N, C-alpha and C positions, 0 to 999 in steps of 0.2 A: 560786150562792147569791144571793138577792135582798139588796140593801143593808140593808133593814130587818132581815133575819135576821142579817146580819153584826153589826150594832150591838146587836141584842137578845140574841144568844146569846154574845157575847164576855164573858168574865169573867176576873178575875185568877187565873191558874192557879198553885197553890202545891204542885205535885208533878208530876214528869215521868217518862215512860218512858225506859228506856235503849234508845232506838231512834234511828237516824240520821235526819237531815232530808235529804231528797232535794235535790240541787244546784239543780234547777229551782224548787223551792219557796223555797229560800233566795234565789235570784236574783229571784224574783217579789216577795218581801218587800223586798229591797234596791231594786228598781226603783221601788217605791212611794215611797221617799225622794226620788227624782229628780223626781217630779211634785208633791211637796208645795209649797204656796205659801209664799213667804217675802217679807219686805219688800223692795220693788223688785227682786224675783227675784234677790237677791244670793247665795242658796244658801250662807250662811255656816256650814257645818257639815261634820263628818266623821262617818262611821258606822264604828265599830270592831266587827269580827266576831271574837269571842274563842272559842277552843276551850276549853270549860268543863272538860273532863277534864284537858287539858294544863296549864291555869292554875288548877286548883281551889284551891290554897293562896293564891295571890295574890287571886283573886276572893273567897275567904272573908274576907280582911282588909278588903275593900271593903264587903261586906254579908254578915252572918253566918248567915243562914237556910240550913239544910241544902239545901232544895229549889232554892236559887239556882243551884247548880252541878250539878243533876241533868240538866238539858237538855243537848243536845250543844253549843249555842251560848249565849253571852251577847252581846247587842248593847249598845253604848253610843253615844249621840248626844252629840257634842262640839260646842259652839258656838265659832265663830271670832269672838270679840268685835269685833276691829278691822275685820272684813269685813262686819258686819251694819249695817243701816240704823239711824240714830239720828234721832229726831224733832228737827228743828231748833228748834222752839218751846219744848221743855222738856228737851232733852238725854237723853231716854229711849232707850237702846239696846235693840233688841228681839231680840237674839240668842237669849235664853232662850225667847221666844215662838216664834221660827222653829224652834228645835231641838225644842220640844214638839210642834209641828205635824208635823214630820218623824217623830218617834216614833209619834205617833198614826196617821199613814198606814201605817207599817210594821206596827203592831199590828193594825190593821184588815185589812191584806193577809194577815197571818198567819192571822187568824181565817177569812178567806175560803178558805184552802187547808187548813184543818183543823189548824193549829198553835196551840199555847198560848203565852201571854205573861203578864207581870205588870209593870206600871209600878213601877220602883224609883227613888224620889227620896230615900229616907232612907239614903243610902250615905255612906261616909266619903270626902269629897271629896279630901283630901290623899293618901290611899292610892290612889285612882283616878288622880289626877294623876301620882303617882310611877310606878305600874304602866304606864300608857299613855305615859309619857315625854312629857307634854304641854308645849307652850310656854306662856309667860306669858300670851299672848293667847287661849289655848284653855281652855275651861271644860267639864268633864263635866256634862251636864244630867240625863240619865235613862239608866237601864239597864233591860234586860229579858232574862230567859231566853227562849230560843226552842226549842221542841221539842213533842213530843206529850204532851199533858196526861195526868196520872194522878191527878187530884184533882177532886172535885166542887165546884161553885160554892158559895160561902157565901151566906147570906141577905143581900141588900143592898137594904134598903128605899130607895125613890126618892120624892122629893118630888112632890107634885101640881103641875101647871102653875101654879095660882093661888098657890102658895107662893113662886114665884120670878120669874114673868113680870110685867113692869110695862109696861103700854101707856101711851105718852106721847100725850096728846091735844093 
């Protein structure tokens, strides 16, 4: 698949088939995380691969949509705050940015091999922290189901370039 097709055809899948994901496709998606750029290449993240059927009740407490646990897997990117780069001039730690880039790479890799995903940022942080048994320096940033889609894309209007691009002269 051409890259422009990957980014054009990807959409937030809100329904999944009860169909296993092949090991090689899961590994392909996870490999994309390893090549995601991070501040000073610190790679301050972990990726949790969760069996959605086995942990359906726990995952439902984290995010309540029925389709969230329909896919075989749910992935979670967790930032390791103390390992991420912090800008020395203003103290801004970029662990959340790094983790978001990692999730984006995995989501685009999933699309490339015919799998569906959906960015989930509106989850219950403390339930996720408890379920994943995270340390104090670890922060769950994003979740996504990972599986074969069984839902059509919704209409998602996009802005025109002139609505958000600013050229600095």
